[in-house]
PABA-187417 format. One record per residue (C-alpha): residue in one letter; chain; x negated, y negated, z negated. Coordinates in steps of 0.05 Angstrom, whole numbers, padded with zeros to 5 digits, always signed. Layout:
residuo; cadena; c1; c2; c3
A; A; X; Y; Z
...
//
This chain:
residuo; cadena; c1; c2; c3
M; A; +01038; -00431; -01543
S; A; +01038; -00506; -01536
G; A; +00980; -00546; -01506
K; A; +00964; -00572; -01575
A; A; +00961; -00502; -01604
K; A; +00915; -00479; -01548
K; A; +00869; -00539; -01562
N; A; +00868; -00526; -01637
R; A; +00849; -00453; -01628
Y; A; +00796; -00470; -01576
E; A; +00765; -00526; -01618
Y; A; +00765; -00481; -01680
M; A; +00730; -00424; -01646
T; A; +00680; -00466; -01605
Q; A; +00665; -00526; -01648
T; A; +00664; -00501; -01720
P; A; +00591; -00492; -01743
V; A; +00571; -00420; -01729
P; A; +00555; -00398; -01801
K; A; +00619; -00430; -01828
L; A; +00661; -00399; -01772
I; A; +00632; -00329; -01782
I; A; +00641; -00332; -01857
R; A; +00713; -00356; -01850
L; A; +00728; -00299; -01803
A; A; +00686; -00248; -01841
V; A; +00710; -00258; -01913
P; A; +00781; -00231; -01901
T; A; +00753; -00175; -01858
I; A; +00701; -00156; -01910
I; A; +00755; -00154; -01963
S; A; +00800; -00111; -01920
M; A; +00743; -00065; -01899
M; A; +00720; -00056; -01971
V; A; +00791; -00043; -01995
T; A; +00800; +00006; -01937
G; A; +00734; +00039; -01955
I; A; +00756; +00045; -02027
Y; A; +00823; +00077; -02009
N; A; +00787; +00123; -01959
T; A; +00748; +00149; -02019
A; A; +00810; +00152; -02063
D; A; +00831; +00220; -02036
T; A; +00762; +00248; -02051
Y; A; +00761; +00217; -02120
F; A; +00830; +00243; -02143
V; A; +00827; +00313; -02112
G; A; +00761; +00320; -02150
R; A; +00803; +00318; -02213
I; A; +00851; +00373; -02196
P; A; +00848; +00423; -02254
V; A; +00840; +00485; -02209
N; A; +00788; +00492; -02153
A; A; +00771; +00418; -02150
T; A; +00707; +00432; -02111
G; A; +00747; +00470; -02058
A; A; +00797; +00412; -02053
T; A; +00741; +00362; -02046
A; A; +00710; +00404; -01992
A; A; +00778; +00409; -01956
V; A; +00786; +00334; -01953
G; A; +00715; +00328; -01926
I; A; +00728; +00381; -01874
V; A; +00788; +00342; -01847
F; A; +00749; +00277; -01845
P; A; +00724; +00289; -01773
L; A; +00796; +00298; -01750
M; A; +00814; +00231; -01782
A; A; +00753; +00201; -01748
V; A; +00778; +00225; -01680
I; A; +00846; +00191; -01692
Q; A; +00810; +00128; -01714
A; A; +00764; +00132; -01654
F; A; +00822; +00126; -01605
G; A; +00854; +00072; -01647
F; A; +00789; +00032; -01647
M; A; +00780; +00044; -01572
F; A; +00848; +00014; -01555
G; A; +00841; -00040; -01610
H; A; +00771; -00063; -01592
G; A; +00782; -00055; -01517
S; A; +00845; -00097; -01516
G; A; +00820; -00145; -01570
N; A; +00753; -00161; -01536
F; A; +00788; -00174; -01470
L; A; +00844; -00218; -01498
S; A; +00794; -00259; -01538
R; A; +00752; -00272; -01476
M; A; +00815; -00290; -01438
L; A; +00836; -00338; -01492
G; A; +00767; -00370; -01490
A; A; +00774; -00378; -01415
G; A; +00844; -00407; -01422
K; A; +00880; -00347; -01391
K; A; +00939; -00336; -01438
K; A; +00980; -00292; -01390
E; A; +00926; -00239; -01383
A; A; +00914; -00240; -01458
S; A; +00988; -00229; -01473
E; A; +00995; -00171; -01423
M; A; +00933; -00137; -01451
A; A; +00958; -00142; -01523
S; A; +01023; -00106; -01508
T; A; +00992; -00056; -01460
G; A; +00937; -00037; -01508
F; A; +00989; -00024; -01562
V; A; +01030; +00022; -01516
F; A; +00967; +00060; -01495
A; A; +00953; +00074; -01569
L; A; +01025; +00094; -01585
I; A; +01029; +00145; -01529
T; A; +00961; +00174; -01546
G; A; +00979; +00178; -01621
V; A; +01043; +00217; -01607
L; A; +01004; +00266; -01563
I; A; +00951; +00277; -01616
A; A; +01003; +00288; -01670
A; A; +01041; +00340; -01627
L; A; +00982; +00378; -01599
G; A; +00944; +00376; -01665
N; A; +01001; +00409; -01703
I; A; +01011; +00462; -01649
F; A; +00938; +00482; -01652
I; A; +00926; +00468; -01726
D; A; +00898; +00538; -01743
P; A; +00842; +00539; -01690
I; A; +00826; +00466; -01706
T; A; +00816; +00477; -01780
R; A; +00777; +00541; -01768
F; A; +00731; +00503; -01721
L; A; +00720; +00447; -01770
A; A; +00707; +00492; -01830
S; A; +00644; +00531; -01843
G; A; +00646; +00607; -01842
D; A; +00628; +00606; -01916
V; A; +00692; +00569; -01936
S; A; +00741; +00610; -01977
A; A; +00811; +00628; -01954
E; A; +00840; +00582; -02007
T; A; +00799; +00522; -01984
L; A; +00818; +00537; -01912
A; A; +00891; +00537; -01931
M; A; +00884; +00470; -01967
T; A; +00848; +00443; -01905
S; A; +00907; +00462; -01860
D; A; +00958; +00431; -01909
Y; A; +00919; +00365; -01910
A; A; +00907; +00363; -01835
R; A; +00980; +00375; -01815
I; A; +01005; +00314; -01852
I; A; +00947; +00270; -01830
L; A; +00964; +00288; -01757
I; A; +01036; +00268; -01766
G; A; +01013; +00198; -01785
A; A; +00968; +00192; -01723
P; A; +01014; +00145; -01683
F; A; +01020; +00097; -01741
M; A; +00945; +00102; -01757
M; A; +00925; +00087; -01686
C; A; +00974; +00030; -01674
Q; A; +00956; -00005; -01738
F; A; +00883; -00004; -01717
V; A; +00903; -00036; -01651
I; A; +00944; -00093; -01681
N; A; +00891; -00105; -01735
N; A; +00836; -00114; -01683
Q; A; +00879; -00156; -01637
L; A; +00894; -00203; -01695
R; A; +00820; -00208; -01714
F; A; +00799; -00224; -01642
Q; A; +00849; -00281; -01641
G; A; +00817; -00310; -01703
S; A; +00875; -00288; -01749
A; A; +00832; -00249; -01798
V; A; +00877; -00266; -01857
Y; A; +00938; -00233; -01826
A; A; +00895; -00172; -01809
M; A; +00870; -00170; -01881
V; A; +00939; -00173; -01912
G; A; +00964; -00116; -01870
L; A; +00906; -00069; -01887
I; A; +00906; -00087; -01961
A; A; +00981; -00073; -01967
G; A; +00971; -00002; -01941
A; A; +00910; +00008; -01985
I; A; +00948; -00012; -02047
I; A; +01005; +00037; -02030
N; A; +00955; +00093; -02019
M; A; +00917; +00080; -02083
I; A; +00982; +00078; -02124
L; A; +01009; +00142; -02093
D; A; +00944; +00182; -02097
P; A; +00943; +00194; -02173
L; A; +01019; +00201; -02175
L; A; +01026; +00253; -02120
I; A; +00960; +00290; -02132
L; A; +00959; +00294; -02208
V; A; +01026; +00273; -02238
F; A; +01069; +00312; -02188
D; A; +01016; +00365; -02180
M; A; +01018; +00363; -02103
G; A; +00943; +00371; -02095
V; A; +00915; +00358; -02025
T; A; +00985; +00352; -01997
G; A; +00997; +00293; -02042
A; A; +00931; +00262; -02019
A; A; +00952; +00268; -01946
L; A; +01021; +00239; -01960
A; A; +00991; +00180; -01997
T; A; +00945; +00167; -01938
I; A; +00999; +00166; -01884
F; A; +01048; +00125; -01927
G; A; +00991; +00075; -01933
Q; A; +00980; +00075; -01858
I; A; +01055; +00066; -01844
T; A; +01057; +00007; -01892
S; A; +00997; -00026; -01858
F; A; +01029; -00015; -01790
F; A; +01093; -00052; -01807
M; A; +01057; -00108; -01844
L; A; +01010; -00119; -01785
L; A; +01068; -00117; -01736
I; A; +01101; -00173; -01776
G; A; +01035; -00211; -01778
S; A; +01031; -00209; -01702
T; A; +01094; -00251; -01698
K; A; +01067; -00307; -01741
G; A; +01034; -00373; -01721
E; A; +00996; -00376; -01656
N; A; +00987; -00301; -01652
I; A; +01005; -00265; -01587
H; A; +01072; -00229; -01595
L; A; +01079; -00157; -01573
R; A; +01133; -00153; -01520
L; A; +01157; -00094; -01477
S; A; +01162; -00141; -01417
N; A; +01086; -00154; -01421
V; A; +01067; -00081; -01416
K; A; +01030; -00069; -01351
I; A; +01008; +00003; -01342
N; A; +00958; -00005; -01286
S; A; +00886; +00011; -01269
Y; A; +00862; -00060; -01282
Y; A; +00882; -00063; -01356
F; A; +00865; +00010; -01367
T; A; +00794; -00003; -01339
Q; A; +00786; -00064; -01383
V; A; +00807; -00026; -01445
I; A; +00759; +00030; -01429
N; A; +00701; -00018; -01415
G; A; +00711; -00056; -01479
G; A; +00734; +00002; -01522
I; A; +00694; +00063; -01501
P; A; +00635; +00044; -01546
S; A; +00682; +00049; -01605
L; A; +00708; +00116; -01581
F; A; +00637; +00142; -01574
R; A; +00617; +00114; -01642
Q; A; +00677; +00142; -01680
G; A; +00684; +00205; -01638
L; A; +00612; +00224; -01647
A; A; +00618; +00209; -01720
A; A; +00672; +00262; -01722
V; A; +00627; +00312; -01686
A; A; +00569; +00294; -01730
T; A; +00610; +00304; -01794
A; A; +00636; +00371; -01769
L; A; +00564; +00394; -01755
L; A; +00541; +00366; -01822
N; A; +00595; +00405; -01858
K; A; +00577; +00469; -01821
A; A; +00503; +00460; -01836
A; A; +00516; +00443; -01909
G; A; +00561; +00504; -01916
Q; A; +00510; +00549; -01885
Y; A; +00452; +00527; -01928
G; A; +00488; +00508; -01993
G; A; +00560; +00532; -01993
E; A; +00622; +00493; -02015
A; A; +00582; +00453; -02067
A; A; +00537; +00426; -02011
I; A; +00598; +00409; -01967
A; A; +00629; +00372; -02026
G; A; +00563; +00336; -02042
M; A; +00551; +00314; -01970
S; A; +00625; +00293; -01963
I; A; +00618; +00248; -02024
V; A; +00554; +00217; -01996
N; A; +00590; +00205; -01930
R; A; +00646; +00168; -01966
V; A; +00597; +00127; -02007
M; A; +00556; +00108; -01946
M; A; +00620; +00091; -01908
L; A; +00640; +00045; -01965
M; A; +00574; +00007; -01963
M; A; +00573; +00005; -01887
S; A; +00644; -00022; -01887
A; A; +00618; -00086; -01919
L; A; +00568; -00095; -01862
I; A; +00620; -00076; -01810
G; A; +00669; -00126; -01840
F; A; +00617; -00181; -01835
G; A; +00600; -00160; -01764
Q; A; +00674; -00162; -01746
G; A; +00674; -00234; -01768
Y; A; +00620; -00245; -01715
Q; A; +00657; -00206; -01660
P; A; +00715; -00255; -01646
M; A; +00666; -00313; -01649
C; A; +00621; -00277; -01601
S; A; +00673; -00257; -01550
F; A; +00711; -00323; -01551
N; A; +00647; -00365; -01544
Y; A; +00619; -00319; -01491
G; A; +00684; -00327; -01452
A; A; +00677; -00403; -01461
K; A; +00604; -00397; -01435
L; A; +00573; -00422; -01500
K; A; +00516; -00372; -01503
K; A; +00473; -00409; -01553
R; A; +00528; -00403; -01605
V; A; +00532; -00328; -01590
K; A; +00457; -00321; -01603
E; A; +00458; -00364; -01665
G; A; +00514; -00321; -01693
F; A; +00476; -00257; -01678
W; A; +00415; -00276; -01719
F; A; +00457; -00304; -01776
S; A; +00496; -00239; -01781
V; A; +00432; -00196; -01779
R; A; +00400; -00237; -01835
V; A; +00460; -00234; -01881
G; A; +00473; -00161; -01867
T; A; +00401; -00140; -01881
V; A; +00400; -00176; -01948
A; A; +00467; -00147; -01970
L; A; +00449; -00075; -01950
T; A; +00382; -00081; -01985
A; A; +00415; -00099; -02050
M; A; +00465; -00042; -02045
A; A; +00410; +00007; -02026
V; A; +00369; -00009; -02088
I; A; +00430; +00001; -02134
C; A; +00449; +00068; -02101
F; A; +00377; +00094; -02102
V; A; +00369; +00080; -02176
F; A; +00438; +00106; -02196
A; A; +00448; +00161; -02144
P; A; +00467; +00217; -02194
E; A; +00517; +00173; -02229
V; A; +00548; +00151; -02163
V; A; +00559; +00222; -02140
A; A; +00585; +00245; -02208
V; A; +00639; +00192; -02205
F; A; +00673; +00234; -02151
R; A; +00655; +00305; -02175
D; A; +00619; +00319; -02239
D; A; +00593; +00387; -02218
P; A; +00517; +00398; -02227
D; A; +00511; +00435; -02160
V; A; +00549; +00380; -02123
V; A; +00509; +00325; -02157
A; A; +00443; +00360; -02142
V; A; +00456; +00358; -02067
G; A; +00491; +00291; -02066
K; A; +00438; +00251; -02103
E; A; +00382; +00274; -02057
A; A; +00421; +00260; -01994
L; A; +00444; +00192; -02019
R; A; +00373; +00171; -02038
F; A; +00346; +00191; -01970
Q; A; +00400; +00153; -01933
V; A; +00395; +00088; -01972
L; A; +00320; +00085; -01960
V; A; +00335; +00063; -01889
L; A; +00404; +00031; -01900
P; A; +00380; -00041; -01887
L; A; +00358; -00021; -01817
N; A; +00431; -00012; -01798
A; A; +00444; -00087; -01799
F; A; +00406; -00100; -01735
S; A; +00433; -00037; -01701
I; A; +00506; -00049; -01717
V; A; +00507; -00124; -01703
T; A; +00473; -00111; -01636
N; A; +00526; -00060; -01617
M; A; +00581; -00109; -01636
M; A; +00549; -00164; -01594
L; A; +00542; -00120; -01533
Q; A; +00613; -00095; -01539
S; A; +00643; -00164; -01549
M; A; +00606; -00189; -01487
G; A; +00634; -00133; -01445
R; A; +00568; -00096; -01437
G; A; +00602; -00028; -01435
L; A; +00543; +00016; -01417
K; A; +00493; -00014; -01466
A; A; +00545; -00017; -01521
S; A; +00563; +00056; -01508
I; A; +00491; +00078; -01515
T; A; +00478; +00038; -01579
S; A; +00544; +00061; -01610
S; A; +00528; +00133; -01593
A; A; +00458; +00132; -01622
R; A; +00469; +00136; -01698
S; A; +00520; +00192; -01699
G; A; +00505; +00225; -01632
I; A; +00442; +00216; -01592
C; A; +00397; +00215; -01654
F; A; +00438; +00251; -01707
I; A; +00463; +00313; -01671
P; A; +00393; +00338; -01651
A; A; +00370; +00323; -01722
I; A; +00426; +00362; -01756
L; A; +00418; +00420; -01708
L; A; +00341; +00425; -01713
L; A; +00318; +00401; -01781
P; A; +00357; +00452; -01823
L; A; +00326; +00508; -01782
F; A; +00257; +00488; -01809
M; A; +00274; +00456; -01875
G; A; +00339; +00488; -01898
L; A; +00384; +00445; -01942
R; A; +00331; +00389; -01945
G; A; +00337; +00384; -01869
V; A; +00412; +00372; -01878
E; A; +00399; +00318; -01930
I; A; +00348; +00278; -01888
S; A; +00382; +00283; -01820
Q; A; +00419; +00216; -01824
M; A; +00357; +00180; -01849
I; A; +00317; +00205; -01788
A; A; +00375; +00186; -01742
D; A; +00379; +00115; -01769
I; A; +00304; +00104; -01757
L; A; +00309; +00130; -01685
T; A; +00372; +00088; -01673
L; A; +00335; +00024; -01689
G; A; +00283; +00042; -01637
I; A; +00337; +00050; -01584
T; A; +00374; -00014; -01604
I; A; +00317; -00064; -01605
P; A; +00303; -00066; -01529
F; A; +00378; -00074; -01512
A; A; +00385; -00131; -01562
M; A; +00323; -00169; -01540
S; A; +00339; -00165; -01466
E; A; +00407; -00197; -01477
L; A; +00381; -00249; -01526
R; A; +00327; -00271; -01477
Q; A; +00380; -00283; -01424
M; A; +00417; -00330; -01472
D; A; +00358; -00376; -01474
D; A; +00374; -00396; -01402
G; A; +00430; -00443; -01382
Y; A; +00480; -00456; -01436
//
């Protein structure tokens, strides 16, 4: 990169007014996250229209979701770990270290993705039995295995596209990241109805549509990484050593905990729902999870506009800009989530019925959705705090806050509440976890924000 290019990137990231910079970085990310959220719900939507055993097919897709979350967890770990580091290095003017981390993080993800694909298919039967509830029928279990096998084959592409996407974002190239994700989403949404309904491939078609979308995103993002000022991925820059591995883990382990625990939480949720309400409850809770994920993706997209600004300016020792960006993101996120929460609370039955118009499924889904959106606005503070801590390299604090919502707070709730309250305990577990998460997050956020009042 030329000296002029370095100056342009540095001035853009450190001198653009904070609200304007975050919005510029966030808008493409919000669009890509929302589109990704929509196509993540597409499988659930279209399998719910299969003429035979649609409820079982919907349950099968929901059962495999934790497995997809594990794959995404490793992708985010390598993507956020390498992206946070390279952004801080660019802010500090250390291009060589940033370039080496970009290529090394990509190779870490590729190797891990191949291992997951191979081992997952070897042990597919015990994996699907573990993920499914004992009350799931043999037919639903078979559909679960069919869906999972294909999803696992796409693991290397899924993980690597997460890495490139996040590296582009942390360099300030949110538009390239957006184009790559949207391209895959479009392919997935076109193929879903064709393969599932027209060609009558059922859940197998849903899985194929998903991985074809991921493969498309991978190649589009790979092309995007060669454009403009972006760091190019080169084999000669790969440095497999303890230094870069440690930096990836420090910056990425919060994402692994967050996504990995989300997988564990979803598996436990499916088991509890199956135990207390059968396949209709699994389907209902799966739909609610997808709807919540869609709404949260908007907040996450906005927060991801804050992350590169945060890490770059923290590396450049401009802490007041980091703090200003934090409060701006929290305010905007809270307002947006409040508006979405009101809509979903009022129209909860209609929202669930869009995916599966089964009275038993709607009965469970509408209650769970209403409980969860009651506390949805609280997540703005919790998630933006986690993103700030992770972007600043606060590995331990970020790991705790990222583990709270789906792990530290949710797992005890989903294990204990149904014992005393049955299905209602399943429906309110996430609401309780979100309240407790805020209590954990506030002290961590305030301690870091107070430190930013000093010096810079």
